[in-house]
Legacy VTK file of the C-alpha trace (Angstrom):
# vtk DataFile Version 3.0
C-alpha trace
ASCII
DATASET POLYDATA
POINTS 842 float
78.227 67.386 47.284
74.880 65.956 48.217
74.425 64.799 44.673
77.809 63.001 44.707
76.934 61.370 47.949
73.661 60.160 46.479
75.474 58.622 43.516
77.874 56.899 45.872
75.000 55.450 47.869
73.331 54.256 44.668
76.547 52.596 43.536
77.021 51.006 46.920
73.437 49.726 46.797
73.919 48.351 43.306
77.175 46.670 44.266
75.543 45.228 47.362
72.638 43.971 45.313
74.929 42.433 42.725
76.992 40.841 45.466
73.888 39.298 46.978
72.667 38.083 43.594
76.040 36.756 42.571
76.617 35.234 45.968
73.214 33.612 45.933
73.800 32.425 42.372
77.193 31.045 43.253
75.725 29.394 46.283
73.006 27.840 44.203
75.558 26.744 41.632
77.807 25.244 44.284
74.890 23.527 45.997
73.653 22.217 42.670
77.105 20.980 41.843
77.352 19.279 45.207
73.872 17.791 44.685
74.292 14.790 42.396
70.768 13.431 42.703
70.169 13.958 38.984
72.878 11.394 38.203
72.170 9.197 41.223
70.510 6.671 38.932
73.988 5.715 37.757
74.674 4.318 41.217
72.297 1.464 40.500
72.318 1.801 36.753
70.743 -1.190 35.030
70.912 -0.909 31.258
68.615 -2.922 29.036
70.083 -6.397 28.627
68.753 -9.627 27.093
67.003 -12.322 29.067
68.750 -15.655 28.688
67.034 -19.037 28.429
68.979 -22.110 29.567
68.367 -25.842 29.334
68.194 -28.165 32.337
72.018 -28.487 32.342
72.649 -24.731 32.325
73.530 -24.563 28.613
72.364 -21.380 26.866
69.521 -22.021 24.405
68.796 -18.481 23.253
68.255 -14.862 24.267
65.211 -12.576 24.220
65.915 -8.874 23.710
65.145 -5.595 22.035
68.676 -4.287 22.727
71.573 -6.712 22.412
73.954 -5.874 25.248
76.220 -7.976 27.483
77.806 -5.818 30.227
81.427 -6.512 31.171
83.612 -5.304 34.029
86.608 -3.030 33.553
88.962 -5.913 34.292
87.761 -7.735 31.153
88.517 -4.796 28.860
91.837 -5.284 27.018
94.405 -2.523 27.518
94.635 -1.953 23.748
90.900 -1.284 23.588
90.988 1.264 26.411
94.002 2.970 24.833
92.376 2.957 21.379
89.157 4.664 22.502
91.101 7.248 24.542
93.509 7.957 21.678
90.779 8.607 19.095
88.000 10.078 21.271
89.623 11.831 24.260
93.413 11.761 24.601
93.253 13.960 27.743
90.692 11.690 29.450
92.800 10.936 32.520
93.779 14.623 33.063
90.517 16.587 32.660
87.521 16.722 34.988
84.798 16.083 32.467
85.368 19.009 30.111
88.465 19.552 27.970
88.668 23.381 27.858
91.416 23.431 25.251
89.342 21.239 22.887
86.219 23.332 23.531
87.930 26.593 22.426
89.694 24.823 19.569
86.399 23.463 18.262
84.707 26.845 18.779
87.295 28.715 16.693
87.223 25.993 14.004
83.440 26.192 13.752
83.531 30.026 13.555
86.186 29.837 10.846
84.217 27.318 8.744
80.793 28.795 9.505
79.292 25.509 10.637
79.342 23.149 13.619
81.507 20.478 12.019
83.999 19.835 14.814
83.034 18.528 18.229
84.788 18.790 21.560
82.948 16.125 23.517
84.966 14.143 26.001
84.202 10.480 26.748
82.361 11.639 29.874
80.276 14.088 27.858
79.421 11.352 25.338
78.268 9.151 28.226
76.112 11.988 29.642
74.604 12.529 26.189
73.820 8.822 25.792
72.286 8.431 29.244
70.586 11.767 29.918
70.389 14.470 27.230
69.902 12.813 23.832
71.542 13.950 20.595
69.680 17.199 19.780
72.208 19.802 18.512
71.401 22.862 20.666
73.473 25.070 22.995
71.116 24.262 25.875
71.723 20.552 25.430
75.484 21.158 25.231
75.519 23.205 28.442
73.470 20.587 30.297
75.715 17.841 28.944
78.820 19.669 30.200
77.245 20.270 33.594
76.308 16.592 33.977
79.801 15.580 32.892
81.307 17.602 35.740
78.954 15.857 38.184
79.749 12.401 36.791
83.487 13.074 37.118
83.005 14.218 40.714
81.159 11.071 41.721
82.793 8.275 39.705
86.331 7.146 39.004
87.796 7.196 35.504
87.664 3.395 35.230
83.996 3.367 36.315
83.206 5.975 33.654
84.984 3.921 30.983
83.109 0.787 32.051
79.766 2.607 31.782
80.798 4.015 28.419
81.872 0.694 26.880
78.709 -1.065 28.090
76.330 1.630 26.840
77.616 2.943 23.486
76.088 1.751 20.207
78.460 -0.016 17.787
76.146 -0.645 14.821
74.130 -3.579 13.420
72.020 -3.690 16.601
75.011 -4.229 18.915
74.993 -2.172 22.126
78.049 -2.390 24.337
81.534 -3.649 23.567
80.902 -7.357 24.304
77.936 -7.552 21.911
79.980 -5.704 19.274
82.948 -8.022 19.738
80.724 -11.077 19.376
78.959 -9.698 16.316
81.942 -8.439 14.316
84.573 -10.988 15.323
82.713 -13.858 17.034
84.880 -13.630 20.163
84.769 -12.255 23.686
86.074 -8.731 24.218
89.042 -10.016 26.205
90.275 -11.930 23.158
90.405 -8.978 20.745
93.590 -8.216 18.817
95.091 -4.732 18.548
93.665 -4.185 15.040
90.215 -5.399 16.131
90.325 -2.992 19.077
91.141 -0.172 16.639
88.165 -1.102 14.412
85.726 -1.075 17.341
87.169 2.103 18.837
86.527 3.873 15.538
82.843 2.954 15.374
81.150 5.234 18.007
81.621 8.314 15.811
79.322 6.856 13.117
78.503 3.162 13.646
76.599 2.535 10.406
78.845 4.562 8.129
82.101 3.119 9.518
80.969 -0.512 9.731
83.647 -2.848 8.297
80.812 -5.016 6.949
78.917 -2.234 5.162
81.856 0.015 4.231
85.197 -1.799 4.526
87.146 1.055 2.887
85.878 3.741 5.295
86.347 1.380 8.237
89.928 0.763 7.134
90.674 4.476 6.918
89.164 5.055 10.369
91.189 2.146 11.758
94.378 3.727 10.399
93.524 6.982 12.199
93.013 5.120 15.473
96.306 3.226 15.180
98.132 6.430 14.208
96.689 8.198 17.254
97.816 5.327 19.475
101.322 5.529 18.028
101.444 9.316 18.520
100.375 8.907 22.136
103.029 6.203 22.628
100.421 3.586 23.466
101.713 1.062 20.916
104.790 0.695 18.733
104.615 1.350 15.025
105.755 -2.202 14.250
103.087 -3.830 16.431
100.393 -1.642 14.911
101.514 -2.417 11.344
101.701 -6.207 11.882
98.302 -6.381 13.538
96.789 -4.203 10.828
98.130 -6.450 8.023
97.017 -9.672 9.702
93.562 -8.276 10.291
92.780 -7.389 6.681
94.253 -10.609 5.284
91.860 -12.617 7.460
88.926 -10.214 7.225
88.794 -10.521 3.433
87.954 -14.193 3.884
84.777 -13.362 5.831
81.770 -13.021 3.557
78.955 -11.266 5.432
75.748 -9.659 4.262
75.642 -5.860 4.790
72.105 -6.270 6.131
73.275 -8.706 8.812
72.526 -7.758 12.412
72.642 -9.189 15.917
68.942 -9.960 15.601
69.501 -12.217 12.607
72.652 -13.754 14.038
71.325 -14.589 17.487
71.537 -18.341 17.872
68.351 -20.127 18.828
68.909 -23.819 19.418
65.230 -24.590 20.046
63.110 -21.861 18.407
59.674 -23.418 18.896
60.408 -24.194 22.541
61.847 -20.714 23.149
58.724 -19.107 21.703
56.574 -21.437 23.838
58.506 -20.338 26.953
58.482 -16.669 25.893
54.698 -16.640 25.721
54.495 -18.101 29.235
57.005 -15.555 30.567
55.116 -12.686 28.950
51.925 -13.703 30.746
53.829 -13.896 34.042
56.009 -10.779 33.892
54.967 -8.647 30.924
56.881 -7.823 27.739
59.127 -5.063 29.090
60.563 -7.181 31.875
61.395 -10.200 29.745
62.941 -8.142 26.926
64.988 -5.666 28.975
65.574 -6.893 32.546
68.070 -9.678 31.867
66.131 -12.558 33.418
67.857 -15.925 33.645
65.303 -18.589 32.809
66.169 -22.219 33.511
64.012 -24.723 31.659
63.356 -28.447 31.413
64.739 -28.783 27.887
67.600 -31.197 27.256
69.617 -29.723 24.381
71.146 -33.066 23.422
67.654 -34.547 23.023
66.526 -31.388 21.234
69.282 -31.790 18.650
68.192 -35.378 17.964
64.567 -34.270 17.707
65.396 -31.496 15.220
67.586 -33.823 13.179
65.240 -36.783 12.829
62.018 -34.826 12.393
63.695 -32.755 9.660
64.959 -35.907 7.939
61.516 -37.492 8.136
59.775 -34.418 6.738
62.290 -34.116 3.898
61.639 -37.744 3.015
57.877 -37.226 3.040
58.152 -34.050 0.996
60.129 -35.931 -1.631
57.486 -38.668 -1.700
54.743 -36.050 -1.982
56.648 -34.205 -4.709
57.022 -37.376 -6.783
53.370 -38.269 -6.233
52.206 -34.814 -7.295
54.425 -34.959 -10.353
52.820 -38.210 -11.445
49.350 -36.794 -10.819
50.093 -33.578 -12.712
51.714 -35.400 -15.625
48.716 -37.690 -15.951
46.355 -34.742 -15.625
48.301 -32.849 -18.291
48.327 -35.772 -20.693
44.847 -37.163 -20.165
42.729 -34.141 -19.254
44.189 -30.684 -19.826
44.902 -31.107 -23.547
41.349 -32.297 -24.160
39.910 -29.430 -22.125
42.167 -27.001 -23.968
40.805 -28.227 -27.312
37.214 -27.940 -26.070
37.807 -24.375 -24.877
39.194 -23.421 -28.303
36.439 -25.187 -30.283
33.534 -23.717 -28.328
35.149 -20.460 -27.212
34.901 -21.363 -23.519
36.871 -18.465 -22.058
36.372 -19.694 -18.514
38.401 -22.773 -19.461
41.624 -20.965 -20.356
43.700 -24.122 -20.049
46.463 -22.891 -22.337
47.126 -19.856 -20.149
47.154 -22.068 -17.055
49.678 -24.455 -18.598
51.906 -21.559 -19.623
51.712 -20.087 -16.133
52.768 -23.385 -14.584
55.699 -23.718 -17.001
56.860 -20.131 -16.318
56.622 -20.534 -12.568
58.459 -23.869 -12.683
61.269 -22.224 -14.662
61.486 -19.316 -12.203
61.551 -21.662 -9.216
64.297 -23.837 -10.667
66.515 -21.204 -12.333
65.825 -17.677 -11.052
64.649 -17.495 -7.436
67.696 -19.227 -5.903
70.320 -16.915 -7.527
68.230 -13.845 -6.623
68.031 -15.066 -3.049
71.830 -15.351 -2.917
72.249 -11.833 -4.341
69.903 -10.357 -1.762
71.820 -12.123 0.997
75.223 -10.897 -0.177
74.384 -7.310 -1.048
71.437 -6.524 1.189
69.021 -5.933 -1.678
65.920 -5.805 0.483
63.592 -5.096 -2.421
64.747 -8.252 -4.209
64.314 -10.214 -1.007
60.738 -8.977 -0.608
59.923 -10.060 -4.169
61.295 -13.519 -3.485
59.424 -13.749 -0.201
56.139 -12.810 -1.869
56.788 -15.337 -4.634
57.449 -18.106 -2.159
54.327 -17.081 -0.247
52.300 -17.527 -3.431
53.977 -20.863 -3.990
53.224 -21.988 -0.472
49.554 -21.030 -0.725
49.186 -23.152 -3.831
47.851 -26.623 -3.144
50.375 -28.153 -5.531
53.281 -26.850 -3.465
52.062 -27.699 0.025
54.911 -28.980 2.189
54.686 -31.768 4.729
54.954 -30.535 8.304
55.236 -32.234 11.644
55.655 -31.917 15.371
57.563 -33.809 18.053
57.440 -33.471 21.818
59.172 -35.510 24.505
58.252 -35.605 28.203
59.922 -37.308 31.148
57.093 -39.226 32.870
58.739 -39.177 36.313
59.326 -35.401 36.414
57.019 -33.951 33.763
60.005 -32.239 32.135
59.454 -31.278 28.505
62.870 -32.365 27.248
62.427 -31.785 23.495
59.986 -29.813 21.348
60.025 -29.285 17.601
57.046 -27.519 16.063
57.740 -27.843 12.342
60.200 -28.100 9.499
61.770 -24.679 10.005
61.120 -21.733 12.285
60.952 -18.510 10.248
58.953 -15.288 9.925
56.232 -17.044 7.943
56.433 -20.444 9.659
56.120 -19.997 13.426
53.213 -22.361 14.070
54.196 -24.757 16.851
52.643 -27.993 15.662
53.768 -29.819 18.785
51.401 -27.682 20.855
49.168 -25.449 18.765
47.567 -27.834 16.267
44.922 -30.420 17.029
44.324 -33.300 14.655
42.390 -36.515 14.705
44.594 -39.223 16.195
43.132 -42.221 14.395
44.134 -45.459 16.099
46.279 -43.447 18.498
43.066 -42.958 20.494
42.451 -46.700 20.932
44.547 -47.101 24.119
42.034 -44.907 25.967
39.206 -47.145 24.726
40.995 -50.333 25.775
41.880 -48.823 29.155
38.177 -48.293 29.828
37.497 -51.860 28.697
40.090 -53.345 31.067
39.431 -51.092 34.064
35.664 -51.615 34.038
36.369 -55.378 33.947
33.845 -55.795 31.167
36.706 -57.127 29.056
40.083 -58.762 29.628
43.088 -59.050 27.285
41.902 -62.623 26.575
38.318 -61.695 25.691
37.469 -62.921 22.196
35.426 -60.707 19.885
34.452 -61.527 16.327
36.162 -59.293 13.795
33.559 -59.146 11.041
31.573 -56.462 9.213
28.977 -54.716 11.361
26.544 -51.822 11.081
25.871 -49.391 13.931
22.684 -47.337 14.025
22.219 -43.953 15.660
18.612 -43.078 14.935
18.279 -42.810 11.175
22.039 -42.641 10.674
24.206 -45.690 10.206
27.941 -46.210 10.482
29.941 -49.118 9.101
33.506 -49.299 10.453
36.080 -50.859 8.170
39.470 -52.404 8.856
42.655 -51.246 7.169
42.946 -53.097 3.854
39.431 -54.526 4.200
40.766 -57.570 6.076
38.571 -59.311 8.702
40.005 -62.010 10.981
37.076 -63.633 12.705
37.664 -64.500 16.365
40.268 -62.140 17.845
41.416 -61.639 21.433
41.531 -58.074 22.761
45.302 -58.096 23.074
45.626 -59.132 19.444
43.077 -56.507 18.353
45.079 -53.681 19.957
48.392 -54.984 18.645
47.039 -55.100 15.099
44.924 -51.967 15.538
41.692 -53.627 14.357
38.955 -51.035 13.888
35.853 -53.211 13.987
36.771 -54.837 17.301
37.424 -51.423 18.881
34.060 -50.152 17.640
32.310 -53.150 19.190
34.049 -52.463 22.507
32.728 -48.880 22.487
29.244 -50.144 21.621
29.300 -52.520 24.594
30.541 -49.960 27.143
28.852 -46.840 25.788
30.465 -43.687 24.434
30.147 -41.815 27.755
32.341 -44.358 29.538
35.043 -43.943 26.884
34.833 -40.137 27.117
35.126 -40.301 30.913
38.295 -42.386 30.815
39.908 -40.572 27.883
39.331 -37.075 29.266
40.609 -38.123 32.681
43.804 -39.659 31.292
44.401 -36.635 29.031
43.833 -34.203 31.895
40.890 -32.444 30.230
38.604 -31.713 33.171
36.432 -28.740 32.159
32.915 -30.119 31.452
32.305 -27.548 28.719
35.557 -28.453 26.971
34.816 -32.164 27.306
31.404 -31.755 25.654
32.971 -29.668 22.910
35.953 -31.876 22.135
34.600 -35.414 22.603
31.782 -36.157 20.133
29.197 -38.689 21.340
29.476 -40.935 18.276
30.539 -44.536 17.677
33.413 -43.376 15.503
35.133 -42.055 18.625
36.559 -45.580 18.706
38.657 -44.783 15.649
40.072 -41.481 16.877
37.835 -38.677 15.607
38.811 -36.725 18.737
41.339 -34.031 17.845
44.433 -33.779 20.036
47.781 -32.026 19.871
51.052 -33.962 20.149
51.471 -32.269 23.543
48.129 -33.661 24.751
48.808 -37.103 23.300
52.223 -37.224 24.976
50.653 -36.136 28.270
48.036 -38.881 28.003
50.608 -41.590 27.293
52.798 -40.213 30.095
50.104 -41.471 32.481
50.737 -45.015 31.220
54.507 -44.487 31.481
54.182 -43.183 35.066
52.358 -46.238 36.446
48.948 -44.618 36.143
49.900 -41.444 38.026
49.119 -37.950 36.740
51.958 -36.218 34.892
51.993 -32.411 34.841
54.282 -31.204 32.041
56.620 -28.399 33.062
58.837 -26.230 30.882
60.084 -23.383 33.146
61.871 -24.673 36.262
62.938 -21.392 37.903
63.712 -17.752 37.071
66.510 -15.520 38.406
66.987 -11.765 38.031
70.088 -10.262 36.400
71.964 -10.431 39.717
71.160 -14.103 40.305
68.397 -13.586 42.870
65.512 -16.053 42.736
62.255 -14.618 41.408
60.150 -17.781 41.003
60.798 -21.497 41.475
57.991 -23.188 39.576
59.296 -26.713 39.956
59.624 -26.373 43.735
56.077 -25.004 43.909
54.796 -27.926 41.829
56.583 -30.539 43.967
55.290 -28.891 47.136
51.748 -29.003 45.798
52.154 -32.660 44.828
53.519 -33.474 48.278
50.636 -31.669 49.963
47.777 -33.254 48.025
49.595 -36.412 47.022
50.192 -37.648 43.491
46.914 -38.183 41.672
46.415 -41.806 40.662
44.529 -41.580 37.352
44.507 -45.342 36.799
45.079 -48.149 39.251
48.592 -49.528 39.021
47.091 -52.906 38.081
45.000 -51.613 35.164
47.904 -49.487 34.021
50.294 -52.447 34.058
47.964 -54.556 31.923
47.568 -51.700 29.440
51.318 -51.077 29.261
51.859 -54.776 28.626
49.284 -54.767 25.834
50.802 -51.619 24.293
54.260 -53.185 24.437
52.977 -55.808 21.960
52.821 -52.993 19.389
56.627 -52.939 19.487
57.030 -56.722 19.188
56.861 -58.826 16.013
53.450 -58.355 14.460
52.861 -54.966 16.081
52.427 -51.794 14.060
55.539 -50.227 15.557
57.743 -53.298 15.245
59.260 -52.696 11.841
60.239 -49.089 12.590
61.988 -50.231 15.778
63.780 -53.070 13.980
64.981 -51.054 11.002
66.238 -48.199 13.203
67.924 -50.402 15.823
65.733 -49.345 18.690
65.953 -52.530 20.725
64.916 -51.706 24.277
61.538 -52.543 25.892
58.948 -49.955 24.987
55.256 -49.480 24.329
53.282 -47.296 21.994
50.599 -46.891 19.380
50.419 -45.847 15.765
47.677 -43.637 14.395
46.511 -42.935 10.851
43.491 -40.870 9.878
41.187 -41.207 6.913
42.803 -40.900 3.493
46.254 -40.921 5.172
45.899 -37.253 6.091
47.660 -37.631 9.448
50.358 -40.036 10.620
51.010 -40.496 14.354
53.207 -42.470 16.655
53.250 -42.035 20.406
55.350 -44.358 22.520
57.294 -44.589 25.735
59.760 -46.296 28.020
59.870 -45.770 31.800
62.238 -42.849 31.141
60.705 -40.957 28.221
57.434 -40.393 26.343
57.498 -39.044 22.793
54.704 -38.168 20.404
55.249 -37.532 16.694
52.711 -36.146 14.223
53.261 -35.728 10.489
50.823 -34.195 8.021
49.896 -31.031 6.148
48.780 -27.763 7.690
45.732 -28.072 5.443
44.182 -31.187 6.894
42.430 -32.012 3.635
45.716 -32.903 1.916
46.783 -36.558 1.954
50.292 -37.792 2.649
49.720 -40.403 -0.038
48.375 -43.910 -0.230
49.933 -46.212 2.343
51.682 -43.370 4.235
50.473 -44.546 7.636
51.698 -43.929 11.161
53.933 -46.977 11.189
55.601 -45.877 7.938
55.891 -42.127 8.457
55.914 -41.213 12.165
57.216 -44.383 13.834
60.696 -44.278 12.190
61.172 -40.682 13.408
60.125 -41.769 16.892
62.416 -44.819 16.895
65.507 -42.853 15.782
64.895 -40.135 18.326
64.265 -42.550 21.209
67.303 -44.649 20.259
69.678 -41.686 20.524
67.900 -39.823 23.327
68.147 -42.861 25.628
71.505 -44.241 24.494
73.212 -43.364 27.787
70.425 -44.709 29.998
70.151 -48.377 31.025
67.066 -50.200 29.764
64.417 -50.739 32.454
60.841 -51.956 32.615
57.931 -52.098 35.027
57.675 -54.764 37.744
54.320 -56.555 37.855
52.257 -55.224 40.787
50.191 -57.294 43.181
46.671 -57.873 41.945
47.715 -58.778 38.406
47.612 -62.516 37.730
49.394 -64.429 34.989
47.138 -67.316 33.938
47.507 -69.959 31.245
44.597 -69.832 28.802
43.757 -71.304 25.432
45.014 -69.117 22.649
42.009 -69.495 20.354
39.291 -68.762 22.890
40.918 -67.107 25.889
39.347 -69.742 28.125
40.995 -72.127 30.576
42.844 -74.851 28.646
41.887 -78.484 28.228
43.312 -81.289 26.113
41.266 -79.921 23.218
43.335 -76.703 23.251
46.099 -76.797 20.623
48.049 -73.738 21.827
48.162 -71.999 25.156
49.480 -68.630 26.261
50.110 -66.889 29.557
47.738 -63.927 29.839
47.345 -61.171 32.430
44.143 -60.660 34.413
42.898 -58.265 37.041
41.420 -59.700 40.197
37.902 -60.995 39.511
38.343 -61.353 35.737
40.101 -64.726 35.476
38.056 -67.006 33.146
35.971 -69.728 34.813
34.956 -71.551 31.620
37.051 -74.200 29.894
37.931 -74.576 26.258
36.164 -77.320 24.314
36.287 -78.150 20.640
32.877 -76.632 19.892
33.987 -73.347 21.455
35.871 -72.529 18.240
32.681 -72.096 16.210
30.258 -71.050 18.935
30.928 -67.417 19.722
28.084 -67.306 22.250
30.255 -69.170 24.773
33.030 -66.617 24.584
33.335 -64.190 27.465
30.998 -61.203 26.901
30.525 -61.803 23.176
26.785 -62.538 23.306
26.201 -58.764 23.408
27.083 -58.536 19.741
24.559 -61.151 18.488
22.122 -58.640 17.051
24.824 -56.931 15.001
27.042 -59.914 14.103
27.536 -60.917 10.483
29.376 -64.136 9.572
32.289 -63.494 7.265
33.830 -65.755 4.639
36.904 -63.538 4.489
38.617 -65.027 7.536
41.990 -65.988 6.126
43.577 -69.400 6.276
46.266 -70.169 8.780
49.730 -70.661 7.305
52.081 -72.054 9.951
55.368 -71.682 8.061
54.894 -68.240 6.555
57.159 -65.437 7.676
54.873 -62.750 6.286
52.382 -60.737 8.269
49.888 -58.110 7.095
49.294 -55.457 9.688
46.355 -53.072 9.841
48.440 -49.909 9.603
51.679 -50.915 7.946
51.610 -53.583 5.259
53.592 -56.762 4.759
56.783 -57.536 6.663
58.646 -60.465 8.213
59.561 -61.597 11.719
63.318 -62.101 11.307
64.172 -59.541 14.009
63.486 -59.936 17.729
63.860 -57.314 20.415
66.575 -57.999 22.971
64.547 -58.545 26.138
67.192 -60.348 28.208
68.465 -59.059 31.511
65.843 -56.330 31.953
64.325 -56.343 35.409
60.552 -56.496 35.445
60.102 -57.081 31.728
57.292 -59.623 31.547
55.956 -60.217 28.030
53.176 -62.688 27.340
54.608 -66.106 26.447
53.099 -69.315 25.171
53.803 -72.705 26.740
56.984 -73.205 24.652
58.514 -70.029 26.085
58.269 -68.200 22.751
56.535 -64.913 22.343
52.949 -65.625 21.319
53.206 -63.143 18.468
55.616 -65.274 16.487
53.419 -68.125 15.299
50.028 -66.846 14.124
50.299 -66.099 10.407
47.948 -65.646 7.487
47.897 -66.340 3.794
47.645 -62.829 2.363
48.669 -63.298 -1.249
45.380 -61.798 -2.451
45.655 -58.786 -0.106
49.083 -57.280 -0.833
LINES 1 843
842 0 1 2 3 4 5 6 7 8 9 10 11 12 13 14 15 16 17 18 19 20 21 22 23 24 25 26 27 28 29 30 31 32 33 34 35 36 37 38 39 40 41 42 43 44 45 46 47 48 49 50 51 52 53 54 55 56 57 58 59 60 61 62 63 64 65 66 67 68 69 70 71 72 73 74 75 76 77 78 79 80 81 82 83 84 85 86 87 88 89 90 91 92 93 94 95 96 97 98 99 100 101 102 103 104 105 106 107 108 109 110 111 112 113 114 115 116 117 118 119 120 121 122 123 124 125 126 127 128 129 130 131 132 133 134 135 136 137 138 139 140 141 142 143 144 145 146 147 148 149 150 151 152 153 154 155 156 157 158 159 160 161 162 163 164 165 166 167 168 169 170 171 172 173 174 175 176 177 178 179 180 181 182 183 184 185 186 187 188 189 190 191 192 193 194 195 196 197 198 199 200 201 202 203 204 205 206 207 208 209 210 211 212 213 214 215 216 217 218 219 220 221 222 223 224 225 226 227 228 229 230 231 232 233 234 235 236 237 238 239 240 241 242 243 244 245 246 247 248 249 250 251 252 253 254 255 256 257 258 259 260 261 262 263 264 265 266 267 268 269 270 271 272 273 274 275 276 277 278 279 280 281 282 283 284 285 286 287 288 289 290 291 292 293 294 295 296 297 298 299 300 301 302 303 304 305 306 307 308 309 310 311 312 313 314 315 316 317 318 319 320 321 322 323 324 325 326 327 328 329 330 331 332 333 334 335 336 337 338 339 340 341 342 343 344 345 346 347 348 349 350 351 352 353 354 355 356 357 358 359 360 361 362 363 364 365 366 367 368 369 370 371 372 373 374 375 376 377 378 379 380 381 382 383 384 385 386 387 388 389 390 391 392 393 394 395 396 397 398 399 400 401 402 403 404 405 406 407 408 409 410 411 412 413 414 415 416 417 418 419 420 421 422 423 424 425 426 427 428 429 430 431 432 433 434 435 436 437 438 439 440 441 442 443 444 445 446 447 448 449 450 451 452 453 454 455 456 457 458 459 460 461 462 463 464 465 466 467 468 469 470 471 472 473 474 475 476 477 478 479 480 481 482 483 484 485 486 487 488 489 490 491 492 493 494 495 496 497 498 499 500 501 502 503 504 505 506 507 508 509 510 511 512 513 514 515 516 517 518 519 520 521 522 523 524 525 526 527 528 529 530 531 532 533 534 535 536 537 538 539 540 541 542 543 544 545 546 547 548 549 550 551 552 553 554 555 556 557 558 559 560 561 562 563 564 565 566 567 568 569 570 571 572 573 574 575 576 577 578 579 580 581 582 583 584 585 586 587 588 589 590 591 592 593 594 595 596 597 598 599 600 601 602 603 604 605 606 607 608 609 610 611 612 613 614 615 616 617 618 619 620 621 622 623 624 625 626 627 628 629 630 631 632 633 634 635 636 637 638 639 640 641 642 643 644 645 646 647 648 649 650 651 652 653 654 655 656 657 658 659 660 661 662 663 664 665 666 667 668 669 670 671 672 673 674 675 676 677 678 679 680 681 682 683 684 685 686 687 688 689 690 691 692 693 694 695 696 697 698 699 700 701 702 703 704 705 706 707 708 709 710 711 712 713 714 715 716 717 718 719 720 721 722 723 724 725 726 727 728 729 730 731 732 733 734 735 736 737 738 739 740 741 742 743 744 745 746 747 748 749 750 751 752 753 754 755 756 757 758 759 760 761 762 763 764 765 766 767 768 769 770 771 772 773 774 775 776 777 778 779 780 781 782 783 784 785 786 787 788 789 790 791 792 793 794 795 796 797 798 799 800 801 802 803 804 805 806 807 808 809 810 811 812 813 814 815 816 817 818 819 820 821 822 823 824 825 826 827 828 829 830 831 832 833 834 835 836 837 838 839 840 841
């Protein structure tokens, strides 16, 4: 009896213990189920989405991302799409609570029967939990956790919220995450515009996105689509007739779409301004870090004007194609002559004397083979790799083209263009080269620095005018001269070897005369030129100034290396009435919800208001310089012909630039509304563009076409003459006050205190010592017999950077407020009547 009682007590104790354990366990389970902190992140779930970059008008330029995803709301999901995904993935979605028990046991028995885990029972909610929390590892522990999280998700969120999360998170292949990205990639339309058959295709992808891709495997995708449509019909979500008609229409149209199997959202992402986008991306990365700009969905509003950008891309590309064709023809002539006149002889010598190092025959064969491959083999192989995704073939082609590009014979002409609004500092257009690609990402508008040639002369002449050592009417003798720097000597030469004798400063800048500019630097000193140039360009660091501005006489001819960005910034000072221009590319940045993160433009304007706009040059000096630079665009100026031939007929100013051996061609010019700088050359700065390929021939036409179209909707304006600038009649030949002995007079501009006090007399024409400030050159002056005869009736002019052209075209200067060109006493532009006999020079 006692023993029975003891057993009963033991059983009671065990039952009590089990009750406590089970009760505690159930309590823990219930409390854990009620506690949804482990899925609380879904409440403020922010999936990785691209950052978007917009132009100044709010037009999308491009996106930056590692995961291509564009979240949509449930209201934007078409009913057919929702029905399709439910029919094929979880037909009991609206009736279960996260786990479909019937499917779980069905899958379990099927797997036991087959001996492998081939059939799944995951609901849409379980798939979402797997994607967000557990990963795809095939273990029972993962499956249990996935089921548990699914129950919690169902408890906290509505069915429509779960579907929205699902559609925005699931991977659909080819780099597309989320239904909107998939819709755009596969069908180039928004998700709300999908047809029934397109919905069925996309609904079939989550099971195996790569395998079931209609681009990679159309047959498998078609079979999967049929299953989806059949499931929709069985669940009475769509009629059989509607499904059949949509299915037929889809495949008839889809066959017409030829897409590479290797295509992805990364390759298809449109970038309307790749060099500018990369420029902005680098700035954003410094500000916010890589992760934030690639995944947080920033909205970046920039200064770019996409309409101007399109013109910039178009005309720079056209100009580079033209120059490449010229270079190609030139190289062909050189190679043909080399082959005929040199290589055959060298080949014979190598055979006669067994000179193995001169294996000319092998070289000639190699060139012939490579030429044949380039013309007949590489292009078809490239097409095959594109169509069928043959990556190995593509890599061979890429390596071949890399070899070709590294060869000096196959160098391609490159260029850069940048446009800046002088009043705002907005960078409105930026093109950094012929084509932005994996092996050509150098931004030549910003990242290269090249000698500017005569494009540097405006900084020299600005120093000359502002110091009041010279005036636009100062006459300097254009004749050969030697400059000494210790034991070294330097002899500047004019383009074409032409010397003109007595030349006024205005005329020297218009014609870009080297010798006169060198004499100006000699008179003022190199340090004065460096001071003015660095200040105008905004280069203020003393160490950088010493490094970048050599203390040599040849600084007069542009040995300083600048980027198109820096050159445009410098000329923007002239365009902005002498005030500092701070270029700006990023205006403001918003987060994914539209909240302001940074407003860089507002900060800049506030700073400018606080300290005031910096006046780099006095408005008076600046006006005189702008007026002198505007002569470059009038008849006789080095930019005139490009403007005439390309119908750019509004008031403007600018300067050409050409470096030694025609290695670099520049043109930088402006109106009150826009400054643009264009550089053309080779990445290897030792390669020449070809004889005669100067700034006025190569870069100026690109500039003129771009400016013509970029400003077509803006009225032409010009600068009013400020107080302190005086228009005075002077003798054309000497720049002195006129007398009866003066044959021609002009109206010239002078700063206060620089108006001539001497009068013109007949002997002034041969006595240079009486000219303003010219006695300083006596020790270096050399009389020249090359001064050309005057030819009053000729229509031909030889310019220092361009060549021969006529004066039949005149810019339309009527009706433009403030436009005040220099006129002679007859009311004609002074540039129309001073001609030379150049028959021996052309």
